[in-house]
N, CA, C and O atoms as a CHARMM CRD file, in Angstrom:
* protein
*
  312
    1    1 MET  N     32.35300 105.53500  89.07800 PROA 1      0.00000
    2    1 MET  CA    32.54400 104.19900  88.56700 PROA 1      0.00000
    3    1 MET  C     33.77700 104.13400  87.66100 PROA 1      0.00000
    4    1 MET  O     34.55600 103.18600  87.75400 PROA 1      0.00000
    5    2 LEU  N     33.96300 105.11800  86.79500 PROA 2      0.00000
    6    2 LEU  CA    35.12600 105.12700  85.91200 PROA 2      0.00000
    7    2 LEU  C     36.42000 105.22600  86.70800 PROA 2      0.00000
    8    2 LEU  O     37.44000 104.66000  86.31600 PROA 2      0.00000
    9    3 LYS  N     36.37800 105.94600  87.82900 PROA 3      0.00000
   10    3 LYS  CA    37.57700 106.08700  88.65400 PROA 3      0.00000
   11    3 LYS  C     38.01500 104.73300  89.20900 PROA 3      0.00000
   12    3 LYS  O     39.20600 104.42100  89.20400 PROA 3      0.00000
   13    4 SER  N     37.07100 103.92800  89.68500 PROA 4      0.00000
   14    4 SER  CA    37.43900 102.61900  90.24000 PROA 4      0.00000
   15    4 SER  C     37.94900 101.67400  89.15500 PROA 4      0.00000
   16    4 SER  O     38.84200 100.86900  89.42000 PROA 4      0.00000
   17    5 VAL  N     37.41500 101.75100  87.96200 PROA 5      0.00000
   18    5 VAL  CA    37.91100 100.93500  86.85100 PROA 5      0.00000
   19    5 VAL  C     39.32500 101.36500  86.49700 PROA 5      0.00000
   20    5 VAL  O     40.19900 100.52200  86.29400 PROA 5      0.00000
   21    6 HSD  N     39.55800 102.68200  86.42000 PROA 6      0.00000
   22    6 HSD  CA    40.88600 103.20100  86.11200 PROA 6      0.00000
   23    6 HSD  C     41.88900 102.76500  87.18400 PROA 6      0.00000
   24    6 HSD  O     43.00500 102.37100  86.84500 PROA 6      0.00000
   25    7 GLU  N     41.52000 102.82500  88.46600 PROA 7      0.00000
   26    7 GLU  CA    42.41900 102.41500  89.54700 PROA 7      0.00000
   27    7 GLU  C     42.72700 100.92400  89.47300 PROA 7      0.00000
   28    7 GLU  O     43.85500 100.51300  89.74500 PROA 7      0.00000
   29    8 THR  N     41.75000 100.11900  89.11300 PROA 8      0.00000
   30    8 THR  CA    41.96500  98.67300  88.98500 PROA 8      0.00000
   31    8 THR  C     42.92700  98.36400  87.84700 PROA 8      0.00000
   32    8 THR  O     43.78200  97.48800  87.97800 PROA 8      0.00000
   33    9 LEU  N     42.79700  99.06200  86.75300 PROA 9      0.00000
   34    9 LEU  CA    43.62900  98.79000  85.58400 PROA 9      0.00000
   35    9 LEU  C     45.02700  99.41300  85.69200 PROA 9      0.00000
   36    9 LEU  O     46.01600  98.76700  85.34700 PROA 9      0.00000
   37   10 PHE  N     45.11700 100.65700  86.16700 PROA 10     0.00000
   38   10 PHE  CA    46.38100 101.38400  86.12000 PROA 10     0.00000
   39   10 PHE  C     46.95100 101.75100  87.48800 PROA 10     0.00000
   40   10 PHE  O     48.04000 102.32100  87.55300 PROA 10     0.00000
   41   11 GLY  N     46.26200 101.44700  88.56700 PROA 11     0.00000
   42   11 GLY  CA    46.72000 101.80600  89.90200 PROA 11     0.00000
   43   11 GLY  C     46.18100 103.15700  90.31900 PROA 11     0.00000
   44   11 GLY  O     45.56300 103.86500  89.52500 PROA 11     0.00000
   45   12 ALA  N     46.42000 103.50800  91.57600 PROA 12     0.00000
   46   12 ALA  CA    45.92700 104.76900  92.12500 PROA 12     0.00000
   47   12 ALA  C     47.04200 105.42800  92.93400 PROA 12     0.00000
   48   12 ALA  O     48.02000 104.77600  93.29800 PROA 12     0.00000
   49   13 VAL  N     46.89300 106.71200  93.21100 PROA 13     0.00000
   50   13 VAL  CA    47.85900 107.41200  94.05000 PROA 13     0.00000
   51   13 VAL  C     47.75900 106.85100  95.45800 PROA 13     0.00000
   52   13 VAL  O     46.68800 106.85700  96.06500 PROA 13     0.00000
   53   14 ARG  N     48.88300 106.36800  95.97100 PROA 14     0.00000
   54   14 ARG  CA    48.92300 105.75600  97.29800 PROA 14     0.00000
   55   14 ARG  C     49.35700 106.75600  98.35600 PROA 14     0.00000
   56   14 ARG  O     48.78100 106.80000  99.44300 PROA 14     0.00000
   57   15 LYS  N     50.37500 107.56700  98.04300 PROA 15     0.00000
   58   15 LYS  CA    50.85200 108.60000  98.95900 PROA 15     0.00000
   59   15 LYS  C     51.71500 109.59300  98.19400 PROA 15     0.00000
   60   15 LYS  O     52.19100 109.31000  97.09500 PROA 15     0.00000
   61   16 ILE  N     51.90900 110.77900  98.80600 PROA 16     0.00000
   62   16 ILE  CA    52.72400 111.82900  98.20400 PROA 16     0.00000
   63   16 ILE  C     53.75200 112.27500  99.23100 PROA 16     0.00000
   64   16 ILE  O     53.40600 112.59100 100.37000 PROA 16     0.00000
   65   17 ASP  N     55.03200 112.29800  98.82100 PROA 17     0.00000
   66   17 ASP  CA    56.12100 112.77400  99.67600 PROA 17     0.00000
   67   17 ASP  C     56.69700 114.04400  99.07300 PROA 17     0.00000
   68   17 ASP  O     57.03900 114.08500  97.89100 PROA 17     0.00000
   69   18 ILE  N     56.80100 115.09200  99.90600 PROA 18     0.00000
   70   18 ILE  CA    57.40900 116.34300  99.48100 PROA 18     0.00000
   71   18 ILE  C     58.78000 116.42000 100.13000 PROA 18     0.00000
   72   18 ILE  O     58.88300 116.44300 101.35600 PROA 18     0.00000
   73   19 HSD  N     59.83600 116.46000  99.32300 PROA 19     0.00000
   74   19 HSD  CA    61.20900 116.56200  99.81800 PROA 19     0.00000
   75   19 HSD  C     61.70800 117.97600  99.53000 PROA 19     0.00000
   76   19 HSD  O     61.79800 118.38300  98.37100 PROA 19     0.00000
   77   20 CYS  N     62.03000 118.71900 100.58000 PROA 20     0.00000
   78   20 CYS  CA    62.49500 120.08800 100.38100 PROA 20     0.00000
   79   20 CYS  C     63.41400 120.50400 101.52000 PROA 20     0.00000
   80   20 CYS  O     63.44700 119.87200 102.57600 PROA 20     0.00000
   81   21 SER  N     64.15400 121.57300 101.28800 PROA 21     0.00000
   82   21 SER  CA    65.12500 122.03800 102.27600 PROA 21     0.00000
   83   21 SER  C     64.52300 123.03600 103.25700 PROA 21     0.00000
   84   21 SER  O     65.13200 123.31800 104.28900 PROA 21     0.00000
   85   22 SER  N     63.35800 123.57200 102.96600 PROA 22     0.00000
   86   22 SER  CA    62.72400 124.56800 103.82200 PROA 22     0.00000
   87   22 SER  C     61.38800 124.05600 104.35500 PROA 22     0.00000
   88   22 SER  O     60.52900 123.65600 103.57000 PROA 22     0.00000
   89   23 PRO  N     61.19600 124.06100 105.68400 PROA 23     0.00000
   90   23 PRO  CA    59.90900 123.61300 106.24000 PROA 23     0.00000
   91   23 PRO  C     58.74100 124.48400 105.78100 PROA 23     0.00000
   92   23 PRO  O     57.63300 123.98200 105.59700 PROA 23     0.00000
   93   24 ASN  N     58.98100 125.79600 105.59300 PROA 24     0.00000
   94   24 ASN  CA    57.91400 126.69100 105.14100 PROA 24     0.00000
   95   24 ASN  C     57.44400 126.33500 103.73700 PROA 24     0.00000
   96   24 ASN  O     56.24500 126.30600 103.45900 PROA 24     0.00000
   97   25 MET  N     58.40200 126.06600 102.85700 PROA 25     0.00000
   98   25 MET  CA    58.06300 125.69400 101.48300 PROA 25     0.00000
   99   25 MET  C     57.29100 124.37800 101.46900 PROA 25     0.00000
  100   25 MET  O     56.29800 124.24200 100.75500 PROA 25     0.00000
  101   26 GLY  N     57.74800 123.41300 102.25800 PROA 26     0.00000
  102   26 GLY  CA    57.06900 122.12100 102.32900 PROA 26     0.00000
  103   26 GLY  C     55.65200 122.24800 102.85300 PROA 26     0.00000
  104   26 GLY  O     54.73600 121.60500 102.34100 PROA 26     0.00000
  105   27 GLY  N     55.46700 123.08000 103.87900 PROA 27     0.00000
  106   27 GLY  CA    54.13100 123.28500 104.43100 PROA 27     0.00000
  107   27 GLY  C     53.19500 123.95000 103.43400 PROA 27     0.00000
  108   27 GLY  O     52.02400 123.58400 103.33300 PROA 27     0.00000
  109   28 ASN  N     53.71200 124.93000 102.69900 PROA 28     0.00000
  110   28 ASN  CA    52.89300 125.60500 101.68800 PROA 28     0.00000
  111   28 ASN  C     52.50100 124.64500 100.56600 PROA 28     0.00000
  112   28 ASN  O     51.35900 124.65700 100.10600 PROA 28     0.00000
  113   29 MET  N     53.44100 123.82100 100.12900 PROA 29     0.00000
  114   29 MET  CA    53.14400 122.84700  99.07900 PROA 29     0.00000
  115   29 MET  C     52.13200 121.81700  99.57000 PROA 29     0.00000
  116   29 MET  O     51.22900 121.42300  98.83200 PROA 29     0.00000
  117   30 GLN  N     52.28700 121.38600 100.81900 PROA 30     0.00000
  118   30 GLN  CA    51.36500 120.41200 101.39500 PROA 30     0.00000
  119   30 GLN  C     49.94800 120.98900 101.47200 PROA 30     0.00000
  120   30 GLN  O     48.98300 120.30800 101.12300 PROA 30     0.00000
  121   31 ASP  N     49.82000 122.22900 101.92200 PROA 31     0.00000
  122   31 ASP  CA    48.49900 122.86700 101.99500 PROA 31     0.00000
  123   31 ASP  C     47.86800 123.00400 100.61400 PROA 31     0.00000
  124   31 ASP  O     46.67500 122.75700 100.44400 PROA 31     0.00000
  125   32 GLY  N     48.67900 123.40100  99.62200 PROA 32     0.00000
  126   32 GLY  CA    48.16700 123.53200  98.26100 PROA 32     0.00000
  127   32 GLY  C     47.69200 122.20700  97.68500 PROA 32     0.00000
  128   32 GLY  O     46.64900 122.14600  97.03400 PROA 32     0.00000
  129   33 LEU  N     48.46300 121.13900  97.92400 PROA 33     0.00000
  130   33 LEU  CA    48.05500 119.81400  97.43800 PROA 33     0.00000
  131   33 LEU  C     46.79300 119.33700  98.13600 PROA 33     0.00000
  132   33 LEU  O     45.91300 118.76000  97.49900 PROA 33     0.00000
  133   34 ARG  N     46.69600 119.57000  99.43700 PROA 34     0.00000
  134   34 ARG  CA    45.49800 119.15400 100.18200 PROA 34     0.00000
  135   34 ARG  C     44.25200 119.86200  99.64300 PROA 34     0.00000
  136   34 ARG  O     43.19500 119.24300  99.52400 PROA 34     0.00000
  137   35 GLN  N     44.36600 121.14000  99.31900 PROA 35     0.00000
  138   35 GLN  CA    43.21800 121.87300  98.77700 PROA 35     0.00000
  139   35 GLN  C     42.81400 121.31700  97.41600 PROA 35     0.00000
  140   35 GLN  O     41.62500 121.17700  97.13000 PROA 35     0.00000
  141   36 ARG  N     43.79300 121.00200  96.58100 PROA 36     0.00000
  142   36 ARG  CA    43.47400 120.47600  95.24700 PROA 36     0.00000
  143   36 ARG  C     42.93700 119.05200  95.31900 PROA 36     0.00000
  144   36 ARG  O     42.02400 118.70200  94.57100 PROA 36     0.00000
  145   37 LEU  N     43.48800 118.22700  96.20300 PROA 37     0.00000
  146   37 LEU  CA    43.05000 116.83600  96.31000 PROA 37     0.00000
  147   37 LEU  C     41.76500 116.68900  97.11300 PROA 37     0.00000
  148   37 LEU  O     41.13100 115.63500  97.07400 PROA 37     0.00000
  149   38 ASN  N     41.37400 117.72700  97.83900 PROA 38     0.00000
  150   38 ASN  CA    40.15900 117.67200  98.63800 PROA 38     0.00000
  151   38 ASN  C     38.94000 117.40400  97.76400 PROA 38     0.00000
  152   38 ASN  O     37.96900 116.79100  98.20800 PROA 38     0.00000
  153   39 ILE  N     38.99900 117.86600  96.52400 PROA 39     0.00000
  154   39 ILE  CA    37.89300 117.65300  95.59700 PROA 39     0.00000
  155   39 ILE  C     37.76900 116.16200  95.27100 PROA 39     0.00000
  156   39 ILE  O     36.66000 115.64600  95.13900 PROA 39     0.00000
  157   40 PHE  N     38.90200 115.47200  95.14000 PROA 40     0.00000
  158   40 PHE  CA    38.89000 114.09000  94.67400 PROA 40     0.00000
  159   40 PHE  C     38.95600 113.06600  95.79900 PROA 40     0.00000
  160   40 PHE  O     38.11100 112.17400  95.87500 PROA 40     0.00000
  161   41 ASP  N     39.95200 113.18500  96.67400 PROA 41     0.00000
  162   41 ASP  CA    40.17100 112.12600  97.66100 PROA 41     0.00000
  163   41 ASP  C     40.92200 112.67700  98.86000 PROA 41     0.00000
  164   41 ASP  O     42.02400 113.20800  98.71800 PROA 41     0.00000
  165   42 GLN  N     40.32700 112.55100 100.04400 PROA 42     0.00000
  166   42 GLN  CA    40.95600 113.05300 101.25800 PROA 42     0.00000
  167   42 GLN  C     41.84400 112.01400 101.92500 PROA 42     0.00000
  168   42 GLN  O     42.55800 112.33500 102.87400 PROA 42     0.00000
  169   43 SER  N     41.81300 110.79200 101.45400 PROA 43     0.00000
  170   43 SER  CA    42.53400 109.72000 102.14100 PROA 43     0.00000
  171   43 SER  C     43.98900 109.56500 101.69200 PROA 43     0.00000
  172   43 SER  O     44.69100 108.69500 102.20700 PROA 43     0.00000
  173   44 ILE  N     44.45100 110.36700 100.76800 PROA 44     0.00000
  174   44 ILE  CA    45.83100 110.25900 100.29800 PROA 44     0.00000
  175   44 ILE  C     46.75300 110.97500 101.28700 PROA 44     0.00000
  176   44 ILE  O     46.63400 112.18800 101.46500 PROA 44     0.00000
  177   45 PRO  N     47.67200 110.24800 101.93300 PROA 45     0.00000
  178   45 PRO  CA    48.58700 110.90500 102.87300 PROA 45     0.00000
  179   45 PRO  C     49.64600 111.73300 102.14800 PROA 45     0.00000
  180   45 PRO  O     50.23000 111.29000 101.15900 PROA 45     0.00000
  181   46 ILE  N     49.88000 112.93800 102.65500 PROA 46     0.00000
  182   46 ILE  CA    50.89400 113.84000 102.10700 PROA 46     0.00000
  183   46 ILE  C     51.86900 114.16400 103.22500 PROA 46     0.00000
  184   46 ILE  O     51.47900 114.73800 104.24200 PROA 46     0.00000
  185   47 SER  N     53.14500 113.80000 103.04400 PROA 47     0.00000
  186   47 SER  CA    54.14100 114.05200 104.08600 PROA 47     0.00000
  187   47 SER  C     55.24500 114.96400 103.55500 PROA 47     0.00000
  188   47 SER  O     55.56300 114.96500 102.36600 PROA 47     0.00000
  189   48 VAL  N     55.82100 115.74200 104.48300 PROA 48     0.00000
  190   48 VAL  CA    56.92800 116.63700 104.15200 PROA 48     0.00000
  191   48 VAL  C     58.18500 116.06400 104.78000 PROA 48     0.00000
  192   48 VAL  O     58.22500 115.80900 105.98400 PROA 48     0.00000
  193   49 LYS  N     59.21200 115.86200 103.96600 PROA 49     0.00000
  194   49 LYS  CA    60.48200 115.33500 104.44400 PROA 49     0.00000
  195   49 LYS  C     61.57200 116.35800 104.12200 PROA 49     0.00000
  196   49 LYS  O     61.77900 116.72000 102.96400 PROA 49     0.00000
  197   50 LEU  N     62.25400 116.81000 105.15400 PROA 50     0.00000
  198   50 LEU  CA    63.31200 117.79500 104.95600 PROA 50     0.00000
  199   50 LEU  C     64.56800 117.11300 104.44700 PROA 50     0.00000
  200   50 LEU  O     64.93300 116.03200 104.90800 PROA 50     0.00000
  201   51 SER  N     65.22600 117.75600 103.48900 PROA 51     0.00000
  202   51 SER  CA    66.45300 117.20200 102.92100 PROA 51     0.00000
  203   51 SER  C     67.54800 118.25100 102.98500 PROA 51     0.00000
  204   51 SER  O     67.27100 119.44900 102.92700 PROA 51     0.00000
  205   52 ALA  N     68.77700 117.81000 103.10100 PROA 52     0.00000
  206   52 ALA  CA    69.92500 118.71100 103.16700 PROA 52     0.00000
  207   52 ALA  C     70.35500 119.16100 101.77000 PROA 52     0.00000
  208   52 ALA  O     71.10700 120.12700 101.63700 PROA 52     0.00000
  209   53 ASP  N     69.89100 118.47800 100.73900 PROA 53     0.00000
  210   53 ASP  CA    70.23900 118.84100  99.36500 PROA 53     0.00000
  211   53 ASP  C     69.51600 120.11700  98.95400 PROA 53     0.00000
  212   53 ASP  O     68.53500 120.51600  99.58200 PROA 53     0.00000
  213   54 SER  N     69.99800 120.73800  97.91800 PROA 54     0.00000
  214   54 SER  CA    69.33700 121.94500  97.41600 PROA 54     0.00000
  215   54 SER  C     68.28900 121.61800  96.35900 PROA 54     0.00000
  216   54 SER  O     67.73700 122.52500  95.73500 PROA 54     0.00000
  217   55 VAL  N     68.01000 120.33500  96.15200 PROA 55     0.00000
  218   55 VAL  CA    67.01300 119.91900  95.17600 PROA 55     0.00000
  219   55 VAL  C     65.69100 119.66500  95.89600 PROA 55     0.00000
  220   55 VAL  O     65.61900 118.85800  96.82200 PROA 55     0.00000
  221   56 ASN  N     64.65500 120.36200  95.45900 PROA 56     0.00000
  222   56 ASN  CA    63.31300 120.16400  96.00700 PROA 56     0.00000
  223   56 ASN  C     62.51000 119.34400  95.00300 PROA 56     0.00000
  224   56 ASN  O     62.48800 119.65700  93.81300 PROA 56     0.00000
  225   57 PHE  N     61.84800 118.28800  95.48900 PROA 57     0.00000
  226   57 PHE  CA    61.05800 117.47100  94.57400 PROA 57     0.00000
  227   57 PHE  C     59.86700 116.85700  95.29200 PROA 57     0.00000
  228   57 PHE  O     59.83600 116.76100  96.51900 PROA 57     0.00000
  229   58 VAL  N     58.88800 116.44300  94.49400 PROA 58     0.00000
  230   58 VAL  CA    57.69500 115.77000  94.98600 PROA 58     0.00000
  231   58 VAL  C     57.69500 114.36600  94.39500 PROA 58     0.00000
  232   58 VAL  O     57.88300 114.19100  93.19100 PROA 58     0.00000
  233   59 MET  N     57.48500 113.36500  95.24900 PROA 59     0.00000
  234   59 MET  CA    57.43000 111.98600  94.79400 PROA 59     0.00000
  235   59 MET  C     56.00100 111.46500  95.01000 PROA 59     0.00000
  236   59 MET  O     55.48500 111.47400  96.12800 PROA 59     0.00000
  237   60 ILE  N     55.37900 111.01300  93.92000 PROA 60     0.00000
  238   60 ILE  CA    54.00900 110.50700  93.96500 PROA 60     0.00000
  239   60 ILE  C     54.07300 108.99100  93.81600 PROA 60     0.00000
  240   60 ILE  O     54.53200 108.48300  92.79300 PROA 60     0.00000
  241   61 HSD  N     53.61400 108.27100  94.83400 PROA 61     0.00000
  242   61 HSD  CA    53.64800 106.80700  94.84700 PROA 61     0.00000
  243   61 HSD  C     52.29800 106.26200  94.36700 PROA 61     0.00000
  244   61 HSD  O     51.24100 106.70500  94.81500 PROA 61     0.00000
  245   62 TYR  N     52.35600 105.29800  93.45100 PROA 62     0.00000
  246   62 TYR  CA    51.15500 104.67700  92.89700 PROA 62     0.00000
  247   62 TYR  C     51.07500 103.21100  93.31300 PROA 62     0.00000
  248   62 TYR  O     52.09800 102.54100  93.45400 PROA 62     0.00000
  249   63 SER  N     49.85900 102.72300  93.50800 PROA 63     0.00000
  250   63 SER  CA    49.66000 101.30800  93.79300 PROA 63     0.00000
  251   63 SER  C     49.69600 100.51600  92.48300 PROA 63     0.00000
  252   63 SER  O     49.69800 101.09300  91.39600 PROA 63     0.00000
  253   64 LYS  N     49.72500  99.21300  92.60300 PROA 64     0.00000
  254   64 LYS  CA    49.78700  98.32400  91.44600 PROA 64     0.00000
  255   64 LYS  C     48.40800  98.22400  90.78200 PROA 64     0.00000
  256   64 LYS  O     47.38200  98.18300  91.46000 PROA 64     0.00000
  257   65 GLY  N     48.40500  98.18600  89.46200 PROA 65     0.00000
  258   65 GLY  CA    47.19700  97.94100  88.68900 PROA 65     0.00000
  259   65 GLY  C     47.41400  96.71900  87.80400 PROA 65     0.00000
  260   65 GLY  O     48.50100  96.14100  87.80100 PROA 65     0.00000
  261   66 LEU  N     46.40800  96.33000  87.06800 PROA 66     0.00000
  262   66 LEU  CA    46.55000  95.16300  86.18700 PROA 66     0.00000
  263   66 LEU  C     47.54100  95.41700  85.05700 PROA 66     0.00000
  264   66 LEU  O     48.26200  94.50300  84.65700 PROA 66     0.00000
  265   67 PHE  N     47.59100  96.64300  84.53600 PROA 67     0.00000
  266   67 PHE  CA    48.45800  96.96300  83.40800 PROA 67     0.00000
  267   67 PHE  C     49.69800  97.75300  83.79500 PROA 67     0.00000
  268   67 PHE  O     50.49900  98.09700  82.92700 PROA 67     0.00000
  269   68 ARG  N     49.87200  98.04500  85.07000 PROA 68     0.00000
  270   68 ARG  CA    50.99300  98.88300  85.49500 PROA 68     0.00000
  271   68 ARG  C     51.51700  98.39100  86.83700 PROA 68     0.00000
  272   68 ARG  O     50.72500  98.10200  87.73500 PROA 68     0.00000
  273   69 PRO  N     52.83100  98.29000  86.99300 PROA 69     0.00000
  274   69 PRO  CA    53.38600  97.86500  88.27900 PROA 69     0.00000
  275   69 PRO  C     53.33100  99.01500  89.29400 PROA 69     0.00000
  276   69 PRO  O     53.09100 100.16900  88.94100 PROA 69     0.00000
  277   70 GLN  N     53.55900  98.66700  90.53800 PROA 70     0.00000
  278   70 GLN  CA    53.68000  99.69100  91.57500 PROA 70     0.00000
  279   70 GLN  C     54.88400 100.55100  91.23400 PROA 70     0.00000
  280   70 GLN  O     55.94700 100.01800  90.91500 PROA 70     0.00000
  281   71 HSD  N     54.74200 101.87900  91.29400 PROA 71     0.00000
  282   71 HSD  CA    55.83300 102.76200  90.87900 PROA 71     0.00000
  283   71 HSD  C     55.67900 104.12800  91.54000 PROA 71     0.00000
  284   71 HSD  O     54.72600 104.37800  92.27800 PROA 71     0.00000
  285   72 ALA  N     56.62600 104.99000  91.26100 PROA 72     0.00000
  286   72 ALA  CA    56.57700 106.36500  91.76300 PROA 72     0.00000
  287   72 ALA  C     57.03400 107.31100  90.66400 PROA 72     0.00000
  288   72 ALA  O     57.94100 106.99200  89.89600 PROA 72     0.00000
  289   73 ASP  N     56.40400 108.46800  90.59400 PROA 73     0.00000
  290   73 ASP  CA    56.80900 109.53000  89.68800 PROA 73     0.00000
  291   73 ASP  C     57.46700 110.62800  90.51400 PROA 73     0.00000
  292   73 ASP  O     57.06900 110.88400  91.65000 PROA 73     0.00000
  293   74 VAL  N     58.47300 111.27300  89.93800 PROA 74     0.00000
  294   74 VAL  CA    59.19500 112.34500  90.63200 PROA 74     0.00000
  295   74 VAL  C     59.02200 113.63400  89.83100 PROA 74     0.00000
  296   74 VAL  O     59.23000 113.65600  88.61800 PROA 74     0.00000
  297   75 LEU  N     58.63900 114.70600  90.52500 PROA 75     0.00000
  298   75 LEU  CA    58.52700 116.02500  89.93200 PROA 75     0.00000
  299   75 LEU  C     59.53900 116.92700  90.61900 PROA 75     0.00000
  300   75 LEU  O     59.38200 117.25800  91.79400 PROA 75     0.00000
  301   76 VAL  N     60.57000 117.32300  89.89500 PROA 76     0.00000
  302   76 VAL  CA    61.62900 118.16500  90.45200 PROA 76     0.00000
  303   76 VAL  C     61.14300 119.61300  90.44800 PROA 76     0.00000
  304   76 VAL  O     60.69300 120.12300  89.42200 PROA 76     0.00000
  305   77 MET  N     61.24100 120.27400  91.61600 PROA 77     0.00000
  306   77 MET  CA    60.77500 121.65200  91.75500 PROA 77     0.00000
  307   77 MET  C     61.90400 122.65600  91.53400 PROA 77     0.00000
  308   77 MET  O     61.65300 123.75300  91.03600 PROA 77     0.00000
  309   78 SER  N     63.14100 122.30800  91.89100 PROA 78     0.00000
  310   78 SER  CA    64.27400 123.22800  91.66800 PROA 78     0.00000
  311   78 SER  C     65.56600 122.45600  91.65800 PROA 78     0.00000
  312   78 SER  O     66.63500 123.04300  91.48500 PROA 78     0.00000
């Protein structure tokens, strides 16, 4: 119940994009995230997008809530 109230007020994770230069690294990160999110929610899509840059990052997209607009957070890996 608290989770649905929190999602209504602040939004929820809508999808996760992994941007990396190596398919192996992206696959390993995707598997690790799926194992961790399996406890909470299996419906969050996680995609791996290959990039030519040497910067690896994860982008977490959030839905809109009453107190927070739709947005994305970026976690730089290297």
